[in-house]
Backbone bond lengths (Angstrom), bond angles and torsions (degrees), N, CA, C in turn:
res aa  C-N    CA-C-N  psi(-1)  N-CA   C-N-CA  omega(-1)  CA-C   N-CA-C  phi
1 M - - - 1.462 - - 1.523 110.59 -
2 A 1.328 117.29 -42.39 1.461 120.48 179.26 1.521 110.81 -63.01
3 D 1.351 116.77 -41.19 1.466 119.88 178.11 1.522 111.24 -63.66
4 A 1.324 115.96 -40.02 1.466 120.04 179.42 1.519 110.78 -63.20
5 R 1.323 116.17 -40.77 1.464 119.55 179.82 1.524 110.93 -67.25
6 R 1.329 116.73 -37.39 1.462 119.24 177.20 1.527 110.74 -64.16
7 N 1.330 116.79 -39.05 1.462 120.55 178.57 1.528 111.45 -64.50
8 I 1.345 116.09 -41.92 1.462 119.88 178.17 1.517 110.26 -63.07
9 A 1.344 116.43 -42.34 1.461 120.65 -178.96 1.519 111.38 -62.08
10 E 1.338 116.29 -37.25 1.460 120.26 -179.77 1.521 111.12 -73.06
11 I 1.332 116.94 -38.27 1.461 121.06 -176.15 1.529 111.01 -81.05
12 D 1.318 117.03 -40.58 1.460 121.93 -173.68 1.525 109.49 -140.02
13 P 1.326 117.65 81.37 1.470 120.05 -175.26 1.526 113.61 -63.56
14 V 1.325 118.16 -32.20 1.464 119.65 -179.84 1.523 110.53 -65.68
15 W 1.326 116.63 -48.69 1.464 119.77 179.96 1.527 110.92 -65.23
16 S 1.315 117.55 -39.68 1.463 120.66 177.21 1.524 110.87 -59.33
17 H 1.326 115.88 -43.58 1.469 120.75 179.69 1.526 110.25 -62.57
18 I 1.336 116.63 -42.35 1.461 120.23 179.27 1.523 110.84 -62.09
19 C 1.324 117.44 -43.57 1.470 120.41 -179.23 1.519 111.53 -64.64
20 T 1.322 117.38 -39.46 1.465 120.94 176.63 1.523 110.53 -62.02
21 E 1.320 116.34 -45.30 1.460 120.41 177.47 1.527 111.17 -62.83
22 A 1.323 117.28 -38.99 1.456 121.27 -177.95 1.524 111.40 -64.65
23 R 1.330 116.76 -42.49 1.465 119.43 178.34 1.526 110.71 -63.41
24 A 1.328 116.73 -39.46 1.466 120.22 177.52 1.526 110.92 -66.14
25 A 1.324 116.77 -38.41 1.462 120.58 179.82 1.525 111.49 -64.71
26 V 1.325 117.15 -37.59 1.464 120.58 177.79 1.526 110.21 -65.24
27 R 1.334 116.29 -40.43 1.470 119.18 177.40 1.532 110.97 -63.96
28 D 1.326 116.22 -38.97 1.460 119.83 -176.97 1.525 113.16 -76.18
29 E 1.322 116.81 -32.08 1.465 121.39 -177.65 1.528 109.43 -138.15
30 P 1.343 116.62 80.81 1.465 119.97 -175.67 1.531 114.01 -58.48
31 L 1.335 117.33 -27.00 1.459 119.31 -179.48 1.528 112.27 -65.23
32 L 1.322 116.79 -19.63 1.464 120.65 176.38 1.534 112.09 -95.17
33 G 1.321 116.62 9.40 1.459 120.17 -176.82 1.519 113.21 -57.63
34 G 1.333 117.27 -47.25 1.458 120.06 -179.88 1.514 112.02 -63.04
35 F 1.321 116.43 -43.10 1.461 122.46 179.07 1.526 111.59 -60.81
36 I 1.329 116.53 -45.85 1.462 120.66 -176.93 1.525 111.16 -73.55
37 H 1.313 117.39 -38.17 1.467 119.71 177.73 1.532 110.69 -64.68
38 S 1.332 116.63 -46.96 1.464 118.72 -177.76 1.523 111.28 -68.74
39 G 1.331 117.60 -32.27 1.449 120.72 -177.36 1.514 114.30 -84.17
40 L 1.354 117.06 -28.63 1.459 120.09 -174.38 1.522 113.42 -131.68
41 L 1.329 116.77 -63.81 1.465 120.39 -167.08 1.525 113.54 -69.45
42 H 1.302 116.99 -19.61 1.466 119.95 177.73 1.531 112.17 -72.45
43 H 1.337 117.39 -14.32 1.458 121.47 -171.27 1.528 111.74 -106.19
44 A 1.314 115.33 146.17 1.464 120.44 -177.17 1.514 112.84 -80.44
45 T 1.327 117.77 -24.40 1.466 121.31 -176.58 1.520 110.08 -139.61
46 L 1.318 115.84 162.59 1.455 120.52 175.05 1.526 110.59 -61.91
47 E 1.323 116.64 -38.75 1.463 119.69 179.90 1.526 111.71 -59.42
48 R 1.326 116.38 -41.68 1.469 118.57 179.30 1.524 110.98 -67.35
49 A 1.332 116.52 -37.73 1.469 119.96 177.65 1.525 110.71 -64.90
50 L 1.337 117.50 -40.80 1.458 120.66 179.41 1.524 111.39 -68.76
51 A 1.324 116.90 -36.53 1.465 120.08 176.91 1.530 110.44 -63.58
52 Y 1.328 116.19 -40.77 1.465 120.29 176.49 1.521 110.82 -61.61
53 R 1.326 116.90 -44.75 1.466 121.52 -178.64 1.534 110.11 -64.49
54 F 1.312 116.93 -42.54 1.462 122.38 177.08 1.526 110.67 -55.78
55 S 1.319 116.37 -49.02 1.467 120.10 -176.75 1.526 111.28 -69.12
56 L 1.325 116.61 -37.81 1.464 120.62 -178.23 1.523 110.86 -66.99
57 K 1.325 116.43 -44.54 1.460 120.42 -174.66 1.530 112.75 -75.84
58 L 1.325 118.20 -33.15 1.456 119.99 -173.69 1.523 114.09 -98.55
59 A 1.326 117.58 -7.90 1.467 119.74 179.20 1.529 110.41 -64.98
60 S 1.318 115.04 148.63 1.461 121.36 178.48 1.523 108.10 -155.33
61 G 1.317 115.85 -175.93 1.460 119.32 175.63 1.520 112.68 -64.32
62 E 1.336 116.43 -16.33 1.462 120.86 -179.26 1.526 113.25 -92.90
63 M 1.326 117.43 -17.73 1.471 120.56 -177.70 1.524 108.66 -152.30
64 S 1.326 116.50 126.93 1.461 121.03 -173.59 1.527 111.53 -79.94
65 E 1.334 114.90 158.66 1.458 120.67 174.23 1.522 111.12 -59.51
66 Q 1.323 117.01 -38.55 1.461 120.15 -176.20 1.531 111.31 -61.88
67 I 1.321 117.19 -45.78 1.468 120.04 -179.92 1.521 110.48 -63.99
68 L 1.327 117.05 -44.85 1.457 120.65 -179.21 1.525 111.24 -65.54
69 R 1.326 116.91 -36.44 1.464 120.21 178.02 1.527 110.27 -64.88
70 E 1.317 117.28 -40.80 1.466 120.60 178.25 1.524 111.21 -63.40
71 I 1.329 116.74 -40.05 1.468 120.54 177.83 1.523 110.52 -62.85
72 A 1.328 116.59 -46.86 1.464 120.24 -177.68 1.523 111.51 -66.16
73 D 1.315 117.43 -43.19 1.465 120.21 178.15 1.526 110.68 -60.27
74 E 1.332 116.83 -40.63 1.466 120.56 178.41 1.527 110.35 -64.21
75 A 1.327 116.55 -42.11 1.469 120.34 -178.54 1.521 110.93 -62.40
76 Y 1.328 117.35 -47.85 1.469 120.25 -178.19 1.527 111.73 -66.83
77 A 1.333 116.99 -34.48 1.460 119.95 177.87 1.521 111.22 -70.59
78 D 1.324 116.71 -37.23 1.461 121.46 -176.37 1.525 112.64 -76.67
79 E 1.325 116.85 -32.75 1.471 120.25 -173.55 1.530 110.39 -131.79
80 P 1.325 118.28 91.24 1.468 121.43 -179.95 1.525 113.73 -57.73
81 E 1.331 117.76 -23.44 1.465 120.62 -179.98 1.526 111.44 -61.18
82 L 1.337 118.11 -26.18 1.463 120.65 177.36 1.522 110.86 -61.53
83 G 1.322 116.86 -43.28 1.449 120.35 178.31 1.522 112.23 -68.90
84 R 1.334 116.21 -38.70 1.472 119.02 178.26 1.529 110.94 -64.58
85 A 1.339 116.44 -40.19 1.459 120.00 177.99 1.529 111.08 -64.80
86 A 1.327 117.05 -39.69 1.464 120.37 178.51 1.525 111.25 -61.31
87 R 1.319 116.89 -41.97 1.465 120.05 178.29 1.531 111.25 -63.94
88 A 1.333 116.29 -41.92 1.464 119.75 177.25 1.529 110.69 -62.98
89 D 1.323 117.20 -37.51 1.465 120.97 178.69 1.534 110.93 -66.72
90 I 1.325 117.14 -40.91 1.468 120.15 178.16 1.519 110.38 -60.07
91 V 1.316 116.69 -48.10 1.466 120.64 -179.91 1.523 110.28 -63.04
92 A 1.331 116.88 -38.56 1.466 120.54 179.04 1.522 111.23 -61.42
93 V 1.320 117.15 -46.15 1.468 120.43 179.63 1.520 110.07 -63.82
94 Y 1.312 117.17 -44.49 1.465 121.01 -179.71 1.533 111.41 -61.16
95 D 1.320 116.22 -41.19 1.462 120.30 -177.04 1.521 113.46 -74.21
96 R 1.348 117.54 -31.95 1.466 120.02 -168.92 1.515 114.70 -107.06
97 D 1.319 118.07 -24.25 1.463 120.61 -176.66 1.527 109.01 -95.45
98 P 1.340 118.65 113.41 1.465 119.93 -178.38 1.523 113.95 -65.45
99 A 1.348 116.51 -14.31 1.462 120.17 177.04 1.519 112.46 -86.77
100 C 1.331 117.63 -3.95 1.466 121.47 -178.94 1.524 109.10 -101.74
101 H 1.324 116.72 116.86 1.461 121.52 -176.43 1.530 112.99 -114.87
102 R 1.330 116.19 -7.87 1.467 120.76 179.69 1.519 109.47 -143.46
103 F 1.321 115.74 152.55 1.459 120.44 178.70 1.526 112.37 -64.65
104 L 1.323 117.24 -28.99 1.460 118.74 -176.58 1.521 113.20 -71.20
105 Q 1.337 117.42 -21.16 1.462 119.59 -175.25 1.526 113.64 -60.11
106 P 1.332 120.54 -48.25 1.470 118.15 178.15 1.521 113.00 -58.65
107 V 1.317 117.01 -40.99 1.459 120.53 -176.25 1.519 111.38 -65.44
108 L 1.332 116.84 -40.24 1.461 120.72 -174.75 1.525 114.07 -93.09
109 F 1.342 117.29 -33.13 1.460 119.12 -164.68 1.533 116.32 -124.48
110 F 1.318 119.80 -21.90 1.463 120.77 -169.16 1.522 111.03 -99.07
111 K 1.324 116.67 115.42 1.463 119.35 -174.71 1.529 112.32 -73.02
112 G 1.328 118.61 -21.83 1.459 119.23 175.00 1.509 111.31 -61.80
113 F 1.339 116.15 -48.49 1.460 120.78 177.78 1.524 110.73 -64.59
114 Q 1.324 117.27 -47.22 1.463 120.58 -175.67 1.526 111.66 -63.89
115 S 1.333 117.11 -39.04 1.462 119.22 -179.66 1.525 111.54 -66.89
116 I 1.332 117.32 -35.81 1.464 120.33 178.09 1.527 110.51 -65.65
117 Q 1.334 117.28 -40.66 1.469 119.20 179.52 1.529 110.65 -66.55
118 C 1.318 116.75 -36.97 1.473 119.07 176.13 1.525 110.64 -66.59
119 Y 1.337 116.94 -42.27 1.468 120.02 175.78 1.530 110.20 -56.22
120 R 1.334 117.35 -42.20 1.470 119.89 -176.01 1.531 110.70 -60.09
121 I 1.325 117.64 -36.58 1.463 120.26 177.08 1.520 110.07 -70.40
122 G 1.343 117.19 -39.64 1.456 119.97 175.16 1.525 111.91 -61.25
123 H 1.319 117.14 -39.10 1.468 121.98 177.94 1.526 110.46 -65.61
124 W 1.324 116.42 -39.47 1.464 121.21 175.41 1.528 110.40 -60.34
125 L 1.310 117.43 -43.52 1.468 120.99 177.36 1.529 110.95 -62.58
126 W 1.323 116.20 -43.51 1.464 120.87 -178.37 1.523 111.30 -59.79
127 R 1.334 116.25 -45.58 1.461 120.16 -177.17 1.523 112.24 -69.74
128 R 1.302 117.59 -15.59 1.462 121.04 176.97 1.532 112.03 -99.87
129 G 1.310 116.35 13.68 1.454 120.92 175.27 1.511 115.16 80.63
130 R 1.339 117.63 7.37 1.460 120.95 -178.93 1.530 108.22 -93.60
131 R 1.313 115.48 65.03 1.458 121.92 -167.82 1.532 112.60 -66.77
132 D 1.321 117.56 -42.95 1.463 118.96 -178.07 1.527 111.63 -65.14
133 M 1.331 117.10 -39.26 1.462 119.12 176.91 1.534 110.60 -66.78
134 A 1.328 116.22 -35.97 1.461 119.49 176.55 1.526 110.88 -63.48
135 Y 1.335 116.31 -41.40 1.461 119.55 177.00 1.533 111.03 -63.88
136 F 1.321 116.52 -37.03 1.464 119.35 177.55 1.533 110.08 -62.03
137 V 1.324 116.96 -43.59 1.472 120.04 178.02 1.524 110.25 -61.92
138 Q 1.333 117.01 -43.91 1.465 119.85 177.86 1.535 110.70 -57.35
139 M 1.318 116.33 -46.49 1.460 120.85 -179.66 1.521 111.60 -58.98
140 R 1.343 116.32 -46.42 1.453 119.17 -176.33 1.542 111.58 -71.59
141 V 1.329 117.64 -33.47 1.461 119.43 175.43 1.526 109.87 -63.50
142 S 1.329 116.61 -41.54 1.464 120.52 177.80 1.525 111.18 -63.01
143 E 1.327 116.51 -43.12 1.463 120.20 -179.58 1.527 111.89 -69.03
144 A 1.324 117.03 -39.79 1.460 120.86 -174.22 1.516 113.30 -80.85
145 F 1.343 117.12 -35.85 1.460 120.70 -171.63 1.528 114.32 -119.02
146 G 1.319 118.89 -11.01 1.456 119.92 -175.23 1.514 112.55 71.32
147 V 1.323 116.64 26.62 1.462 123.54 179.88 1.518 107.17 -123.34
148 D 1.343 116.82 123.01 1.462 120.72 -175.05 1.526 108.81 -117.62
149 I 1.335 116.36 100.80 1.463 122.38 -179.49 1.521 108.05 -119.57
150 H 1.323 116.49 121.42 1.466 119.58 178.20 1.530 108.99 -65.18
151 P 1.328 118.02 137.74 1.470 119.77 -176.46 1.524 114.47 -66.85
152 N 1.335 118.60 -14.00 1.457 119.69 176.43 1.534 112.50 -85.37
153 A 1.323 117.55 -15.74 1.469 120.06 179.94 1.527 109.66 -59.68
154 G 1.320 116.27 148.28 1.461 121.09 178.51 1.511 110.78 -105.42
155 I 1.318 116.99 121.95 1.468 121.43 -177.67 1.516 109.14 -127.92
156 G 1.318 116.46 129.94 1.454 122.63 -178.54 1.519 112.63 -76.99
157 K 1.316 115.55 -162.01 1.467 120.98 -178.41 1.523 110.13 -111.34
158 G 1.328 115.03 168.03 1.461 119.77 -175.29 1.514 111.48 71.21
159 I 1.339 116.86 40.00 1.468 122.82 -176.18 1.522 109.79 -96.30
160 M 1.321 115.77 135.18 1.462 121.51 174.53 1.523 108.60 -125.48
161 I 1.336 116.43 118.76 1.463 121.95 173.94 1.520 107.20 -115.34
162 D 1.311 116.48 109.53 1.463 121.57 -175.03 1.525 110.28 -86.74
163 H 1.312 116.33 129.97 1.469 125.62 -178.74 1.526 112.03 70.47
164 A 1.326 118.95 -47.97 1.476 123.73 169.50 1.514 114.80 64.64
165 H 1.317 117.72 27.05 1.462 119.02 170.92 1.524 109.16 -79.21
166 S 1.326 117.14 134.00 1.463 122.99 169.30 1.529 113.61 57.22
167 I 1.316 116.77 46.02 1.463 121.68 173.13 1.523 108.68 -87.18
168 V 1.338 116.96 131.99 1.462 122.04 177.26 1.529 108.30 -129.91
169 I 1.335 116.39 124.27 1.460 122.04 178.50 1.528 107.36 -130.31
170 G 1.335 115.97 119.34 1.451 121.26 -170.98 1.516 115.02 -79.52
171 E 1.323 114.66 175.57 1.461 123.67 -169.41 1.521 114.41 -59.49
172 T 1.321 118.32 -41.09 1.461 120.65 -176.20 1.529 112.59 -106.60
173 A 1.328 116.81 15.14 1.462 120.43 176.93 1.527 110.21 -70.70
174 V 1.323 115.45 150.27 1.458 122.45 174.58 1.531 107.71 -131.72
175 V 1.314 115.95 131.99 1.464 122.36 178.22 1.520 107.90 -121.93
176 G 1.310 117.41 126.78 1.458 121.47 -177.46 1.512 113.58 -76.11
177 D 1.309 115.74 -167.82 1.464 121.78 179.06 1.526 110.90 -80.46
178 N 1.337 115.10 153.62 1.471 122.77 172.05 1.521 112.30 56.78
179 V 1.331 115.39 44.20 1.462 122.04 176.87 1.527 108.88 -98.70
180 S 1.328 115.85 141.07 1.464 121.79 174.39 1.517 108.83 -119.46
181 M 1.319 116.38 137.55 1.460 120.29 173.78 1.507 109.65 -142.18
182 L 1.328 115.66 152.56 1.439 121.89 177.57 1.526 110.15 -103.70
183 H 1.334 116.53 -173.02 1.454 120.24 -171.66 1.526 112.37 -68.72
184 S 1.328 114.04 159.97 1.470 123.77 174.89 1.525 113.62 61.65
185 V 1.313 117.20 32.79 1.465 121.86 175.38 1.525 109.47 -89.36
186 T 1.326 116.02 137.99 1.460 122.05 175.60 1.517 109.83 -121.99
187 L 1.319 116.39 128.13 1.460 122.98 168.68 1.522 105.44 -112.00
188 G 1.335 115.80 90.08 1.447 119.86 -168.10 1.510 114.65 -125.73
189 G 1.331 115.03 -176.47 1.447 122.24 176.16 1.517 110.65 -93.35
190 T 1.335 115.53 -175.92 1.460 120.40 -178.57 1.523 112.75 -116.27
191 G 1.303 117.82 4.29 1.457 120.21 -179.25 1.511 111.09 174.08
192 K 1.320 116.66 -142.55 1.465 121.39 -177.23 1.518 112.84 -101.83
193 E 1.334 116.03 13.76 1.463 118.25 -179.94 1.525 110.41 -62.25
194 D 1.337 115.13 150.73 1.454 121.55 -179.74 1.525 108.45 -103.40
195 G 1.306 117.02 176.95 1.462 120.64 176.66 1.512 112.88 80.93
196 D 1.319 115.12 -153.54 1.472 121.43 -176.25 1.520 108.46 -76.22
197 R 1.325 116.80 104.45 1.456 120.23 -166.31 1.533 114.10 -134.83
198 H 1.321 117.61 7.43 1.464 120.28 -175.06 1.528 111.84 -120.74
199 P 1.321 117.57 164.13 1.471 121.26 -174.09 1.526 113.53 -67.12
200 K 1.328 113.41 155.88 1.461 122.77 173.82 1.530 107.01 -117.82
201 I 1.331 116.36 109.55 1.462 122.47 -174.65 1.523 108.88 -97.97
202 G 1.321 116.83 125.51 1.457 121.42 -178.21 1.513 113.31 -73.47
203 N 1.315 116.25 -177.38 1.459 122.09 179.33 1.527 110.55 -74.48
204 G 1.331 115.59 146.44 1.455 120.76 171.41 1.509 115.39 70.31
205 V 1.335 118.04 20.38 1.468 121.99 -178.47 1.525 110.15 -84.96
206 M 1.336 116.65 142.65 1.457 121.56 171.44 1.521 109.23 -111.06
207 I 1.339 117.21 127.18 1.461 122.74 -178.52 1.523 108.15 -116.14
208 G 1.325 116.46 117.63 1.454 121.73 -176.25 1.511 113.64 -73.65
209 A 1.325 115.55 166.88 1.464 122.27 -176.96 1.522 110.91 -59.16
210 G 1.324 115.34 135.15 1.453 121.18 174.41 1.511 115.30 77.03
211 A 1.310 118.45 4.45 1.466 120.52 -179.42 1.529 110.38 -71.18
212 K 1.328 115.52 142.27 1.463 122.41 177.12 1.529 107.86 -120.19
213 I 1.311 116.77 119.46 1.455 122.48 178.58 1.519 106.15 -115.31
214 L 1.336 116.32 116.18 1.458 120.43 -165.38 1.517 111.61 -126.23
215 G 1.325 115.34 134.88 1.448 121.58 175.48 1.513 112.92 97.74
216 N 1.319 115.77 171.35 1.461 122.28 -179.66 1.528 108.68 -80.77
217 I 1.321 115.32 74.68 1.460 122.23 -177.74 1.524 108.74 -122.70
218 E 1.316 115.82 164.18 1.455 121.52 -178.84 1.528 110.62 -111.43
219 V 1.314 115.17 133.45 1.462 122.26 173.21 1.524 106.34 -109.18
220 G 1.310 116.20 114.29 1.455 121.23 -171.97 1.514 114.10 -67.08
221 D 1.316 115.04 158.93 1.463 121.69 -179.59 1.527 111.26 -52.87
222 C 1.342 114.87 143.00 1.471 122.85 169.71 1.526 112.56 57.57
223 S 1.331 116.25 37.40 1.459 120.57 175.16 1.527 109.77 -103.17
224 R 1.339 114.90 168.48 1.459 121.51 178.64 1.522 109.44 -122.37
225 I 1.337 115.81 133.19 1.458 122.00 174.17 1.529 106.73 -109.98
226 A 1.318 116.46 115.04 1.466 120.02 -175.99 1.523 111.23 -67.11
227 A 1.318 115.81 152.69 1.464 121.75 178.75 1.519 110.67 -56.12
228 G 1.332 115.37 137.58 1.454 121.47 176.40 1.510 115.79 77.69
229 S 1.315 118.25 2.67 1.462 120.94 -178.50 1.524 111.42 -73.61
230 V 1.330 115.62 152.36 1.458 122.36 171.49 1.526 106.46 -117.81
231 V 1.326 115.75 108.86 1.462 121.91 -172.97 1.522 108.70 -101.03
232 L 1.341 116.23 120.53 1.467 121.75 -176.21 1.520 112.85 -120.04
233 H 1.348 117.09 -5.26 1.457 121.02 -177.50 1.530 109.37 -135.22
234 D 1.316 115.74 163.39 1.467 120.97 -180.00 1.522 110.64 -53.35
235 V 1.321 114.87 145.79 1.466 122.09 177.33 1.525 108.42 -113.62
236 P 1.333 118.35 120.60 1.469 119.67 178.61 1.525 110.90 -62.62
237 K 1.319 116.77 152.71 1.457 120.22 178.65 1.525 110.43 -64.52
238 C 1.341 114.59 151.33 1.474 122.47 173.83 1.524 112.50 60.40
239 T 1.352 117.29 34.24 1.460 120.94 176.51 1.520 110.09 -125.25
240 T 1.330 115.30 166.11 1.455 122.38 172.19 1.518 108.60 -112.05
241 V 1.333 117.00 131.60 1.462 120.81 174.61 1.523 108.48 -120.19
242 A 1.338 115.07 148.86 1.461 120.84 -179.79 1.517 109.08 -154.86
243 G 1.340 114.52 155.38 1.450 119.81 173.08 1.503 114.27 109.82
244 V 1.361 114.27 176.60 1.459 122.50 179.25 1.535 107.48 -132.16
245 P 1.321 118.24 101.88 1.476 126.91 -4.85 1.523 110.89 -73.67
246 A 1.316 116.30 158.93 1.461 120.74 -174.82 1.525 111.29 -71.59
247 K 1.335 114.05 143.25 1.457 121.82 175.57 1.525 108.97 -132.83
248 V 1.318 115.86 155.72 1.460 120.17 175.97 1.520 108.57 -68.54
249 I 1.318 116.49 125.95 1.462 120.34 179.79 1.524 112.37 -117.43
250 G 1.322 117.36 -0.34 1.455 119.54 177.69 1.507 112.16 161.20
251 E 1.318 115.58 -169.27 1.456 121.40 177.19 1.521 110.33 -76.56
252 A 1.334 115.22 170.06 1.468 119.48 -176.97 1.517 112.80 -71.30
253 G 1.320 117.62 -21.08 1.458 120.54 175.74 1.507 114.96 96.62
254 C 1.348 116.59 -18.02 1.459 120.81 177.91 1.520 107.88 -164.50
255 A 1.330 116.31 169.78 1.466 120.24 -176.63 1.534 112.28 -71.77
256 Q 1.341 117.79 -30.60 1.463 121.60 -175.62 1.529 110.12 -133.61
257 P 1.336 118.60 79.93 1.470 120.65 -177.78 1.524 114.14 -57.07
258 A 1.333 117.07 -37.97 1.465 119.65 -177.79 1.517 111.97 -65.49
259 L 1.325 117.19 -30.09 1.454 120.88 178.80 1.518 111.37 -84.48
260 N 1.325 116.54 -37.01 1.457 121.19 -177.10 1.525 112.48 -75.26
261 M 1.348 116.56 -33.69 1.467 123.84 177.28 1.530 113.06 60.57
262 D 1.326 117.61 29.83 1.461 121.64 177.77 1.520 108.53 -82.82
263 Q 1.327 116.83 115.26 1.457 121.54 -176.73 1.529 113.48 -108.09
264 L 1.331 117.04 9.06 1.451 120.08 177.59 1.524 109.40 -82.17
265 L 1.325 116.72 121.78 1.460 120.14 -173.09 1.518 112.83 -66.49
266 G 1.311 117.98 -19.05 1.464 119.77 178.49 1.515 113.29 -75.55
267 S 1.330 117.68 -11.81 1.465 120.97 -175.20 1.520 110.25 -77.27
268 G 1.302 116.57 118.76 1.451 121.93 175.34 1.510 113.61 77.19
269 I 1.341 118.56 8.83 1.459 120.47 -177.86 1.528 109.14 -103.48
């Protein structure tokens, strides 16, 4: 058993770390033993644990856990990048969210992380032409988590969504790698126009709570969107924008705003 655990740690350090934390959590709080075993320790890989969580959270009277579990298992087997993105997201939440002290917390407790992993399976379905099933996943993610992400939207890895209340990401939106956003963020359109109509968010961007970014505009790499801003025009890279409508008010304040999570407008301005 010890040799097996060493092999897992060498091959998959994130999953090994989660399992170590899970065993400690069971010792500390035995009443959660069943919950933690069924959610984590019962599974051989992170992908299997995430597939279980997907099926458990999205099942309803309209769709059984068994069917959803089969879909998720197929997705993770078909596209290894889904598992790699999930690991990057776990590390992102751990590194950036001061309320996250263990790797297991996003997997078990944080709806921002869980909703993104469910979206990723919906996106996998969409790209394989299974549009109605993808829409069903979108609907259930919205109902279960209060996060509405169109399955055609493109979202990178290393994503942290803190609190994740009332997140809306439209059909043609694109979000780069290592992006952080807080609650009540909208990446939306500006009317009834069709086609490519949603924002393109660069790498390393931090989006503050309640920010609305609207239209087919570009937000440059490593920029900051202040809380409550309404962004209607392109945002240059490495800048801070604020206001309604948002305007450039200074530099981003650091090389990696999404990692630093500094939301004070006086920083770097």
